[in-house]
DRENDO-1510 file (C-alpha; in Angstrom, 1 decimal, always signed):
<recs>
REC; n; res; u; v; w
REC; 1; MET; +64.6; +14.7; -151.7 .
REC; 2; LYS; +66.2; +18.4; -151.7 .
REC; 3; ILE; +63.4; +21.5; -152.4 .
REC; 4; VAL; +63.6; +25.1; -153.0 .
REC; 5; ILE; +60.6; +27.1; -152.0 .
REC; 6; ILE; +60.4; +30.6; -153.0 .
REC; 7; GLY; +57.9; +32.5; -151.2 .
REC; 8; ALA; +56.8; +31.3; -147.7 .
REC; 9; GLY; +53.6; +32.9; -147.4 .
REC; 10; GLU; +50.5; +30.8; -147.2 .
REC; 11; VAL; +51.2; +28.7; -150.0 .
REC; 12; GLY; +55.1; +28.0; -149.2 .
REC; 13; TYR; +54.9; +27.5; -145.6 .
REC; 14; HIS; +52.2; +24.7; -146.1 .
REC; 15; ILE; +54.2; +23.0; -148.7 .
REC; 16; ALA; +57.3; +23.4; -146.1 .
REC; 17; LYS; +55.1; +22.2; -143.5 .
REC; 18; ALA; +53.8; +19.1; -145.4 .
REC; 19; LEU; +57.1; +18.3; -146.4 .
REC; 20; HIS; +59.8; +19.0; -144.3 .
REC; 21; GLN; +60.1; +15.8; -142.0 .
REC; 22; SER; +61.2; +14.1; -144.7 .
REC; 23; ASN; +62.7; +16.5; -147.5 .
REC; 24; ASP; +66.2; +18.9; -147.2 .
REC; 25; ILE; +63.9; +22.0; -147.6 .
REC; 26; ILE; +65.0; +25.4; -148.4 .
REC; 27; ILE; +62.8; +28.7; -148.3 .
REC; 28; ILE; +63.7; +32.0; -149.7 .
REC; 29; ASP; +61.8; +34.9; -149.0 .
REC; 30; GLN; +62.1; +39.0; -148.9 .
REC; 31; SER; +59.7; +39.1; -146.1 .
REC; 32; GLU; +61.5; +39.1; -142.2 .
REC; 33; GLU; +58.2; +38.2; -140.6 .
REC; 34; ALA; +57.5; +35.1; -143.5 .
REC; 35; CYS; +60.9; +34.2; -142.5 .
REC; 36; HIS; +60.5; +34.1; -139.0 .
REC; 37; ARG; +57.8; +31.9; -139.3 .
REC; 38; ALA; +58.7; +29.5; -141.2 .
REC; 39; ASP; +62.0; +29.1; -139.1 .
REC; 40; GLU; +58.8; +27.2; -136.8 .
REC; 41; LEU; +59.7; +24.3; -139.2 .
REC; 42; ASP; +63.2; +23.7; -138.9 .
REC; 43; VAL; +63.9; +24.2; -142.1 .
REC; 44; GLN; +66.8; +26.2; -143.8 .
REC; 45; VAL; +65.8; +29.4; -144.5 .
REC; 46; ILE; +67.2; +33.0; -146.7 .
REC; 47; GLN; +66.0; +36.4; -146.7 .
REC; 48; GLY; +65.7; +37.7; -150.3 .
REC; 49; ASN; +65.1; +38.2; -153.4 .
REC; 50; GLY; +63.8; +34.4; -155.0 .
REC; 51; ALA; +64.4; +35.4; -158.3 .
REC; 52; ASN; +68.2; +37.0; -157.3 .
REC; 53; VAL; +70.5; +34.2; -159.8 .
REC; 54; SER; +73.5; +34.5; -157.2 .
REC; 55; ILE; +71.3; +33.1; -154.3 .
REC; 56; LEU; +69.9; +30.9; -156.3 .
REC; 57; SER; +72.9; +29.3; -157.8 .
REC; 58; LYS; +74.1; +28.7; -153.7 .
REC; 59; ALA; +70.0; +27.5; -153.2 .
REC; 60; LEU; +70.0; +25.1; -156.5 .
REC; 61; GLU; +72.9; +23.3; -155.5 .
REC; 62; ASN; +71.9; +19.5; -155.5 .
REC; 63; ALA; +68.4; +20.3; -156.0 .
REC; 64; ASP; +65.6; +18.2; -157.2 .
REC; 65; LEU; +62.7; +20.7; -157.1 .
REC; 66; LEU; +61.9; +24.3; -157.4 .
REC; 67; ALA; +58.4; +26.0; -156.2 .
REC; 68; ALA; +58.1; +29.3; -156.9 .
REC; 69; VAL; +54.5; +30.5; -155.2 .
REC; 70; THR; +55.2; +34.3; -154.4 .
REC; 71; GLY; +52.2; +36.7; -155.0 .
REC; 72; SER; +54.1; +37.9; -157.8 .
REC; 73; ASP; +53.3; +36.1; -160.9 .
REC; 74; GLU; +56.6; +37.5; -162.5 .
REC; 75; VAL; +58.9; +36.7; -159.7 .
REC; 76; ASN; +57.6; +32.9; -159.8 .
REC; 77; ILE; +58.3; +32.6; -163.9 .
REC; 78; VAL; +61.5; +34.5; -164.1 .
REC; 79; ALA; +62.9; +32.5; -161.0 .
REC; 80; CYS; +62.1; +29.2; -163.0 .
REC; 81; MET; +63.8; +30.8; -166.0 .
REC; 82; ALA; +66.8; +31.8; -164.0 .
REC; 83; SER; +67.0; +28.0; -161.9 .
REC; 84; LYS; +66.7; +26.1; -165.7 .
REC; 85; LEU; +69.8; +28.3; -166.8 .
REC; 86; VAL; +71.6; +27.5; -163.2 .
REC; 87; ALA; +70.2; +23.9; -162.5 .
REC; 88; LYS; +70.0; +22.7; -166.2 .
REC; 89; ASP; +67.8; +19.6; -167.0 .
REC; 90; ARG; +68.4; +17.7; -164.1 .
REC; 91; LEU; +65.7; +20.1; -161.8 .
REC; 92; LYS; +62.0; +19.9; -162.0 .
REC; 93; THR; +60.1; +23.8; -161.8 .
REC; 94; VAL; +56.6; +24.7; -160.7 .
REC; 95; ALA; +55.3; +28.9; -160.7 .
REC; 96; ARG; +52.1; +29.7; -158.9 .
REC; 97; VAL; +50.5; +32.0; -161.9 .
REC; 98; SER; +47.3; +33.6; -161.3 .
REC; 99; ASN; +47.3; +36.1; -164.3 .
REC; 100; PRO; +44.5; +35.1; -167.2 .
REC; 101; ASP; +47.2; +36.4; -169.8 .
REC; 102; TYR; +49.6; +33.6; -168.3 .
REC; 103; ILE; +47.7; +30.6; -168.1 .
REC; 104; ASP; +43.9; +29.4; -169.2 .
REC; 105; LYS; +43.2; +26.4; -167.3 .
REC; 106; PRO; +43.8; +24.7; -163.9 .
REC; 107; VAL; +46.9; +23.3; -164.6 .
REC; 108; ALA; +49.8; +23.7; -167.6 .
REC; 109; LYS; +53.1; +23.2; -169.2 .
REC; 110; ARG; +55.1; +26.2; -169.9 .
REC; 111; THR; +58.8; +23.7; -170.7 .
REC; 112; LYS; +59.9; +26.1; -173.7 .
REC; 113; ILE; +60.1; +28.7; -171.0 .
REC; 114; GLY; +61.8; +26.7; -168.1 .
REC; 115; ILE; +58.6; +26.1; -166.6 .
REC; 116; ASP; +57.7; +22.4; -166.3 .
REC; 117; THR; +54.4; +23.3; -164.2 .
REC; 118; MET; +52.4; +26.1; -164.4 .
REC; 119; ILE; +49.3; +26.2; -161.8 .
REC; 120; CYS; +46.7; +28.5; -161.3 .
REC; 121; PRO; +45.0; +27.9; -157.7 .
REC; 122; GLU; +41.7; +30.2; -159.1 .
REC; 123; LEU; +40.8; +28.6; -162.0 .
REC; 124; THR; +41.5; +24.8; -160.1 .
REC; 125; LEU; +39.4; +26.9; -157.0 .
REC; 126; ALA; +36.3; +27.4; -159.5 .
REC; 127; SER; +36.7; +24.1; -161.4 .
REC; 128; GLU; +36.3; +22.3; -158.1 .
REC; 129; ILE; +33.2; +24.4; -157.2 .
REC; 130; ALA; +31.6; +23.5; -160.3 .
REC; 131; GLU; +32.4; +20.1; -159.6 .
REC; 132; ILE; +29.7; +20.1; -156.7 .
REC; 133; LEU; +27.2; +22.7; -157.3 .
REC; 134; SER; +24.3; +20.7; -158.4 .
REC; 135; ILE; +24.6; +18.6; -154.9 .
REC; 136; PRO; +23.2; +20.0; -152.1 .
REC; 137; TYR; +25.6; +18.5; -149.0 .
REC; 138; ALA; +28.4; +18.1; -151.7 .
REC; 139; ILE; +31.5; +20.0; -150.3 .
REC; 140; GLY; +33.9; +18.5; -152.5 .
REC; 141; ALA; +34.8; +16.2; -155.5 .
REC; 142; GLU; +37.9; +15.1; -157.1 .
REC; 143; TYR; +38.3; +12.5; -160.3 .
REC; 144; PHE; +41.2; +10.1; -160.5 .
REC; 145; ALA; +42.5; +7.7; -163.0 .
REC; 146; GLU; +41.0; +9.6; -166.7 .
REC; 147; GLY; +37.5; +9.9; -165.0 .
REC; 148; LYS; +37.1; +6.7; -164.3 .
REC; 149; VAL; +37.1; +7.0; -160.6 .
REC; 150; GLU; +35.1; +9.7; -159.0 .
REC; 151; MET; +35.1; +10.9; -155.3 .
REC; 152; MET; +32.5; +13.0; -153.6 .
REC; 153; GLU; +32.7; +14.2; -149.9 .
REC; 154; PHE; +29.2; +15.1; -148.5 .
REC; 155; ALA; +28.1; +16.5; -145.2 .
REC; 156; VAL; +25.0; +14.6; -143.1 .
REC; 157; SER; +22.3; +17.4; -142.0 .
REC; 158; ASP; +20.2; +17.0; -138.6 .
REC; 159; SER; +17.5; +16.4; -141.3 .
REC; 160; SER; +19.2; +14.0; -143.3 .
REC; 161; GLU; +17.4; +10.5; -143.2 .
REC; 162; LEU; +21.1; +8.4; -143.1 .
REC; 163; VAL; +21.6; +9.7; -139.3 .
REC; 164; GLY; +21.3; +6.7; -136.7 .
REC; 165; LYS; +21.8; +4.1; -140.5 .
REC; 166; GLU; +24.9; +2.2; -139.9 .
REC; 167; LEU; +27.7; +1.4; -142.9 .
REC; 168; GLN; +26.6; -1.3; -143.9 .
REC; 169; GLU; +22.8; +0.0; -144.2 .
REC; 170; LEU; +23.7; +1.6; -147.0 .
REC; 171; ASN; +23.7; -1.0; -149.7 .
REC; 172; LEU; +25.9; +0.5; -151.8 .
REC; 173; ALA; +26.8; -0.6; -155.3 .
REC; 174; ASN; +29.9; -3.5; -155.5 .
REC; 175; CYS; +31.7; -0.3; -157.7 .
REC; 176; CYS; +31.6; +2.2; -154.6 .
REC; 177; ILE; +33.1; +2.4; -151.1 .
REC; 178; VAL; +32.7; +4.7; -148.1 .
REC; 179; SER; +36.6; +5.7; -147.7 .
REC; 180; ALA; +36.3; +7.6; -144.9 .
REC; 181; LEU; +34.3; +9.4; -142.3 .
REC; 182; PHE; +35.1; +13.0; -140.4 .
REC; 183; ARG; +33.6; +14.0; -137.3 .
REC; 184; ASP; +34.3; +17.0; -135.5 .
REC; 185; SER; +38.2; +16.7; -135.6 .
REC; 186; GLU; +38.7; +13.3; -135.8 .
REC; 187; VAL; +39.6; +11.3; -138.8 .
REC; 188; ILE; +38.0; +7.4; -138.8 .
REC; 189; ILE; +38.8; +4.5; -141.5 .
REC; 190; PRO; +35.3; +3.3; -141.7 .
REC; 191; HIS; +33.4; -0.1; -140.8 .
REC; 192; GLY; +30.3; -1.2; -141.5 .
REC; 193; LYS; +29.3; -1.1; -138.0 .
REC; 194; ASP; +30.4; +2.9; -137.3 .
REC; 195; THR; +27.1; +5.1; -137.2 .
REC; 196; ILE; +26.4; +7.7; -139.0 .
REC; 197; GLN; +26.1; +11.1; -137.0 .
REC; 198; ASN; +24.4; +14.6; -137.7 .
REC; 199; ASN; +27.4; +17.0; -139.2 .
REC; 200; ASP; +29.6; +14.0; -140.1 .
REC; 201; HIS; +31.5; +14.2; -143.4 .
REC; 202; ILE; +30.9; +11.2; -145.6 .
REC; 203; VAL; +34.1; +10.6; -148.2 .
REC; 204; VAL; +32.6; +8.0; -151.5 .
REC; 205; ILE; +35.2; +6.7; -153.6 .
REC; 206; GLY; +33.5; +4.9; -156.6 .
REC; 207; LYS; +33.0; +4.4; -160.3 .
REC; 208; PRO; +31.0; +8.0; -161.2 .
REC; 209; ALA; +27.7; +5.8; -162.1 .
REC; 210; ALA; +27.5; +4.2; -158.7 .
REC; 211; ILE; +28.5; +7.9; -157.6 .
REC; 212; LYS; +25.6; +9.3; -159.3 .
REC; 213; GLU; +23.1; +6.4; -156.8 .
REC; 214; VAL; +25.1; +8.1; -153.8 .
REC; 215; ARG; +24.7; +11.7; -154.9 .
REC; 216; ASP; +20.4; +10.7; -154.8 .
REC; 217; MET; +20.8; +9.2; -151.0 .
REC; 218; PHE; +22.3; +12.5; -150.2 .
REC; 219; GLY; +19.4; +14.4; -152.1 .
REC; 220; GLU; +20.4; +15.4; -155.2 .
REC; 221; LYS; +17.7; +16.6; -157.1 .
REC; 222; THR; +16.9; +16.0; -160.5 .
REC; 223; GLY; +15.0; +17.6; -163.7 .
REC; 224; LYS; +15.3; +21.4; -161.9 .
REC; 225; ARG; +17.4; +24.5; -163.1 .
REC; 226; SER; +19.5; +25.2; -159.9 .
REC; 227; LYS; +19.5; +29.0; -159.2 .
REC; 228; VAL; +23.4; +30.4; -158.6 .
REC; 229; MET; +24.3; +33.4; -157.2 .
REC; 230; ILE; +28.3; +34.1; -157.3 .
REC; 231; ILE; +29.4; +37.2; -155.4 .
REC; 232; GLY; +32.7; +38.8; -156.7 .
REC; 233; GLY; +33.2; +38.5; -160.2 .
REC; 234; GLY; +37.5; +38.4; -160.3 .
REC; 235; ILE; +39.5; +35.3; -161.2 .
REC; 236; VAL; +37.6; +33.2; -159.4 .
REC; 237; GLY; +33.9; +34.3; -159.9 .
REC; 238; PHE; +34.4; +34.6; -164.1 .
REC; 239; TYR; +35.8; +31.6; -164.7 .
REC; 240; LEU; +33.4; +29.4; -162.5 .
REC; 241; ALA; +30.3; +31.2; -164.0 .
REC; 242; ARG; +31.8; +30.5; -167.9 .
REC; 243; VAL; +32.4; +27.0; -166.6 .
REC; 244; ILE; +28.6; +26.9; -165.3 .
REC; 245; SER; +27.0; +28.9; -168.0 .
REC; 246; ASN; +26.6; +25.8; -170.3 .
REC; 247; GLY; +24.9; +23.8; -167.7 .
REC; 248; GLU; +21.5; +23.6; -165.8 .
REC; 249; PHE; +21.7; +26.4; -163.7 .
REC; 250; ASP; +20.1; +30.0; -163.8 .
REC; 251; ILE; +23.0; +32.4; -162.8 .
REC; 252; LYS; +23.3; +36.0; -161.1 .
REC; 253; VAL; +26.9; +37.8; -160.7 .
REC; 254; ILE; +27.4; +40.7; -158.2 .
REC; 255; GLU; +30.3; +42.6; -158.4 .
REC; 256; ALA; +31.5; +45.7; -156.9 .
REC; 257; ASN; +33.5; +47.4; -159.5 .
REC; 258; ARG; +31.2; +48.9; -162.9 .
REC; 259; GLU; +33.9; +48.5; -165.5 .
REC; 260; ARG; +34.7; +44.0; -164.3 .
REC; 261; SER; +31.2; +44.1; -164.1 .
REC; 262; GLU; +30.4; +45.2; -167.9 .
REC; 263; HIS; +33.6; +42.9; -168.8 .
REC; 264; ILE; +32.1; +40.2; -167.5 .
REC; 265; ALA; +28.6; +40.7; -169.0 .
REC; 266; GLU; +30.2; +41.0; -172.4 .
REC; 267; GLU; +32.3; +38.4; -172.4 .
REC; 268; LEU; +29.4; +35.6; -170.6 .
REC; 269; HIS; +25.7; +36.0; -172.5 .
REC; 270; GLY; +22.9; +34.4; -170.8 .
REC; 271; VAL; +24.6; +35.2; -167.0 .
REC; 272; LEU; +23.1; +37.9; -165.4 .
REC; 273; VAL; +25.8; +40.3; -163.7 .
REC; 274; LEU; +25.1; +43.1; -161.7 .
REC; 275; ASN; +27.1; +45.9; -160.3 .
REC; 276; GLY; +26.5; +46.2; -156.6 .
REC; 277; ASP; +28.1; +45.8; -153.1 .
REC; 278; GLY; +27.4; +41.3; -151.7 .
REC; 279; THR; +27.1; +42.7; -148.2 .
REC; 280; ASP; +24.0; +45.5; -149.2 .
REC; 281; ILE; +21.0; +43.2; -147.5 .
REC; 282; ASN; +18.7; +45.2; -149.8 .
REC; 283; LEU; +20.0; +43.8; -152.7 .
REC; 284; LEU; +20.6; +40.0; -152.0 .
REC; 285; LYS; +17.0; +40.6; -151.1 .
REC; 286; GLU; +15.7; +42.3; -154.2 .
REC; 287; GLU; +17.7; +39.3; -156.2 .
REC; 288; GLY; +16.3; +36.7; -155.0 .
REC; 289; VAL; +18.8; +35.2; -152.2 .
REC; 290; ALA; +16.0; +33.1; -150.6 .
REC; 291; ASP; +15.5; +31.5; -153.3 .
REC; 292; MET; +18.9; +30.5; -154.7 .
REC; 293; ASP; +20.0; +26.5; -154.1 .
REC; 294; VAL; +23.7; +28.2; -154.1 .
REC; 295; VAL; +25.7; +31.1; -152.9 .
REC; 296; ILE; +29.3; +31.5; -153.8 .
REC; 297; ALA; +31.1; +34.2; -152.4 .
REC; 298; VAL; +34.4; +33.9; -153.7 .
REC; 299; THR; +35.7; +38.1; -153.5 .
REC; 300; ASN; +39.6; +38.6; -153.0 .
REC; 301; SER; +38.3; +39.4; -149.0 .
REC; 302; ASP; +38.3; +36.7; -147.0 .
REC; 303; GLU; +36.6; +38.8; -144.5 .
REC; 304; LYS; +33.9; +39.5; -146.9 .
REC; 305; ASN; +33.4; +36.4; -148.0 .
REC; 306; LEU; +32.7; +35.4; -144.5 .
REC; 307; LEU; +30.2; +38.1; -144.2 .
REC; 308; CYS; +28.5; +37.9; -147.7 .
REC; 309; ALA; +28.1; +34.1; -147.2 .
REC; 310; LEU; +26.6; +34.4; -143.6 .
REC; 311; LEU; +24.3; +37.1; -144.7 .
REC; 312; ALA; +22.9; +34.6; -147.7 .
REC; 313; LYS; +22.7; +32.3; -145.4 .
REC; 314; HIS; +20.2; +34.2; -142.9 .
REC; 315; LEU; +18.5; +35.5; -145.8 .
REC; 316; GLY; +17.8; +32.2; -146.6 .
REC; 317; GLY; +20.1; +30.9; -148.9 .
REC; 318; LYS; +20.0; +27.0; -149.1 .
REC; 319; LYS; +23.9; +26.4; -149.6 .
REC; 320; VAL; +26.3; +28.8; -149.2 .
REC; 321; ILE; +30.1; +28.1; -150.4 .
REC; 322; ALA; +32.8; +30.8; -148.9 .
REC; 323; ARG; +36.5; +31.2; -150.3 .
REC; 324; ALA; +39.0; +31.6; -147.5 .
REC; 325; ASP; +42.6; +32.7; -148.8 .
REC; 326; ARG; +44.1; +31.7; -144.8 .
REC; 327; SER; +44.0; +28.5; -143.9 .
REC; 328; ASP; +43.4; +29.2; -140.5 .
REC; 329; TYR; +39.9; +30.8; -141.8 .
REC; 330; VAL; +38.7; +27.5; -143.3 .
REC; 331; SER; +37.4; +25.5; -140.6 .
REC; 332; LEU; +36.2; +29.1; -138.6 .
REC; 333; PHE; +34.0; +29.8; -141.3 .
REC; 334; GLU; +32.5; +26.0; -141.4 .
REC; 335; MET; +31.9; +26.4; -137.6 .
REC; 336; VAL; +30.0; +29.6; -137.7 .
REC; 337; GLY; +27.9; +28.4; -140.7 .
REC; 338; VAL; +29.4; +28.4; -143.8 .
REC; 339; ASP; +28.5; +25.2; -145.9 .
REC; 340; SER; +31.8; +24.7; -147.2 .
REC; 341; ALA; +35.0; +27.2; -146.8 .
REC; 342; VAL; +37.2; +26.3; -150.0 .
REC; 343; SER; +40.9; +27.9; -150.3 .
REC; 344; PRO; +42.8; +27.9; -153.7 .
REC; 345; ARG; +46.1; +27.2; -152.3 .
REC; 346; GLN; +45.1; +23.9; -151.7 .
REC; 347; ALA; +45.6; +23.3; -155.5 .
REC; 348; THR; +48.7; +24.1; -155.5 .
REC; 349; VAL; +50.1; +22.4; -152.3 .
REC; 350; GLY; +48.3; +19.2; -153.6 .
REC; 351; GLU; +50.2; +19.7; -157.1 .
REC; 352; ILE; +53.7; +20.3; -155.5 .
REC; 353; LEU; +53.2; +17.2; -153.2 .
REC; 354; LYS; +52.8; +15.0; -156.6 .
REC; 355; LEU; +56.2; +15.7; -157.7 .
REC; 356; THR; +57.9; +15.1; -154.6 .
REC; 357; PHE; +56.2; +11.1; -154.0 .
REC; 358; GLY; +58.3; +9.6; -156.1 .
REC; 359; LYS; +57.7; +7.5; -159.1 .
REC; 360; GLY; +54.2; +6.2; -159.9 .
REC; 361; ILE; +52.4; +9.2; -158.3 .
REC; 362; GLU; +49.7; +10.3; -160.8 .
REC; 363; SER; +47.9; +12.4; -158.7 .
REC; 364; VAL; +47.3; +13.6; -154.5 .
REC; 365; THR; +44.5; +15.5; -153.0 .
REC; 366; THR; +44.9; +16.7; -149.5 .
REC; 367; ILE; +41.3; +16.9; -147.7 .
REC; 368; GLU; +40.1; +18.3; -144.4 .
REC; 369; GLY; +42.8; +20.4; -144.0 .
REC; 370; GLU; +45.4; +18.4; -145.1 .
REC; 371; LYS; +44.4; +16.1; -142.2 .
REC; 372; ALA; +44.4; +13.2; -145.5 .
REC; 373; GLU; +45.6; +12.4; -148.6 .
REC; 374; ILE; +43.7; +10.8; -151.9 .
REC; 375; ILE; +46.6; +9.2; -153.3 .
REC; 376; GLU; +46.7; +7.5; -157.0 .
REC; 377; TYR; +49.4; +5.1; -157.5 .
REC; 378; THR; +50.0; +3.1; -161.4 .
REC; 379; THR; +52.3; -0.1; -159.8 .
REC; 380; SER; +55.1; -1.2; -161.0 .
REC; 381; ARG; +56.6; -4.7; -161.3 .
REC; 382; LYS; +58.8; -4.0; -158.2 .
REC; 383; SER; +56.1; -2.6; -155.8 .
REC; 384; LYS; +55.7; -4.7; -152.8 .
REC; 385; ILE; +51.8; -5.0; -153.0 .
REC; 386; VAL; +52.1; -6.6; -156.6 .
REC; 387; GLY; +51.1; -10.6; -156.4 .
REC; 388; LYS; +49.7; -11.1; -153.3 .
REC; 389; PRO; +46.7; -11.3; -151.4 .
REC; 390; LEU; +45.4; -7.5; -149.9 .
REC; 391; LYS; +45.2; -9.5; -146.5 .
REC; 392; ASN; +48.2; -10.8; -147.0 .
REC; 393; VAL; +50.0; -6.8; -148.0 .
REC; 394; LYS; +50.9; -4.8; -144.1 .
REC; 395; PHE; +49.2; -2.0; -144.8 .
REC; 396; PRO; +49.6; +0.4; -142.0 .
REC; 397; PRO; +46.2; +0.9; -139.7 .
REC; 398; GLY; +45.7; +4.6; -140.9 .
REC; 399; ALA; +45.0; +4.1; -144.7 .
REC; 400; ILE; +42.7; +1.9; -147.2 .
REC; 401; VAL; +42.5; +1.4; -150.5 .
REC; 402; SER; +39.9; +2.5; -151.9 .
REC; 403; MET; +39.6; +1.4; -155.6 .
REC; 404; VAL; +41.8; -0.7; -157.9 .
REC; 405; VAL; +41.4; +0.2; -161.7 .
REC; 406; HIS; +42.7; -3.0; -164.2 .
REC; 407; LYS; +42.9; -2.8; -167.3 .
REC; 408; GLY; +40.0; -0.3; -167.8 .
REC; 409; ASN; +38.1; -1.8; -165.2 .
REC; 410; THR; +36.8; +0.0; -161.7 .
REC; 411; VAL; +37.3; -2.3; -158.6 .
REC; 412; VAL; +36.5; -2.6; -154.8 .
REC; 413; PRO; +39.0; -4.9; -153.8 .
REC; 414; ARG; +38.7; -7.5; -150.8 .
REC; 415; GLY; +41.4; -9.2; -149.3 .
REC; 416; GLU; +41.5; -12.1; -151.9 .
REC; 417; TYR; +42.4; -9.3; -154.6 .
REC; 418; VAL; +45.4; -9.6; -156.2 .
REC; 419; ILE; +46.9; -6.1; -157.8 .
REC; 420; GLU; +49.2; -6.6; -160.6 .
REC; 421; GLU; +51.8; -4.3; -162.6 .
REC; 422; GLY; +50.3; -1.3; -164.2 .
REC; 423; ASP; +47.1; -1.0; -162.2 .
REC; 424; ARG; +46.2; +2.1; -161.2 .
REC; 425; VAL; +45.2; +2.4; -157.3 .
REC; 426; VAL; +43.5; +4.9; -155.3 .
REC; 427; VAL; +44.2; +4.9; -151.8 .
REC; 428; PHE; +43.2; +6.8; -148.8 .
REC; 429; ALA; +45.5; +7.5; -146.4 .
REC; 430; LEU; +46.2; +9.9; -142.8 .
REC; 431; GLN; +49.1; +12.0; -143.2 .
REC; 432; SER; +50.8; +9.7; -140.4 .
REC; 433; ALA; +50.8; +6.6; -142.7 .
REC; 434; HIS; +51.9; +8.1; -146.1 .
REC; 435; ASN; +55.1; +7.5; -145.6 .
REC; 436; GLU; +54.7; +3.5; -145.2 .
REC; 437; VAL; +51.9; +3.4; -147.7 .
REC; 438; GLU; +54.7; +4.9; -150.0 .
REC; 439; SER; +56.7; +2.2; -149.7 .
REC; 440; LEU; +54.7; -0.3; -150.5 .
REC; 441; PHE; +54.6; +1.1; -154.3 .
REC; 442; HIS; +58.0; +1.1; -154.6 .
</recs>
């Protein structure tokens, strides 16, 4: 597939990094420094304005996908519109957009103006945070197959009763499975005899009802309103507060800009909005940060988010989540004490990966810094995996079929299970196994 990426910043670079080995990639960016960094990936790099029609005309020859992911909404929108004029209907276009005037939900279609998929990473990030707020040790959540399958990623604390247990001792429901263990920098496709260790991250996939039992296992508290403090009232903070304001949460928002604080207070009833600095220790103490179940730092500064999160943790906050726009900060944040570092870039990368993987792909979620993927396929009559027991399918060692949705029923497939045409199949795979897995569904 030939893919043109406009913008060689964090998002564009990581899209190119994920796709350059099996696709023809062209990156366009005005910044000499960004172009030089992209050169390291052995892709074609053009220094220039990605919305320039003359540049696009040359770059888009025989292209299949254009991803406009610069930091400017307007440049991304214009680039997609111009690309449709040049390449007509044969080209798919994706625009990264953050301004609420253009988009009011995480992913939208704007085909009338030449944009097949419009993605707002900030809104997607806020939605993901909302999914995990009330679960003390959850650090990730996703849904597949129209909500019939749920994925939760949990962190194991040193005080957990699970430490030292073998996975087979968890007694999970039949419609629930541990798909992966992340230990230090290692990704483990688990077996029943594997022992859970302190600080492990455990990925569980199953029916939502079964996942509820797993949440209880990891210490979810029920019958109690969770106290949440959000530091930063920008796009992410505002949308997050709005999403959870009707739930079982007592919410405080701290925003440094007075005008923005007044706007949030007017829009969100039942949310306490404070005009102040999230790094002000006295303010945090006065507002009861020690009693907070979750503190979320989502300002537009990675460094400030880290400082706010660590201050909150030091002052007694039970769980701290910090936004990290720079990809190399995610693991660093968690290394120094942040419970979960989240990146809005991940949403854009995942959506664009989905568009490149070909027919049958329903969704793609990358986890643990893109070390692994959870991919949802719909099988066709031609899929190699269809019509024979799974034990007879040459599945790569770095992947596992986690769940199958067959005619609305969700099952954990065993060796004798036969996948049929039209089944929704959820697969956990290391990046190294991706191409082999994909070939089974073609």
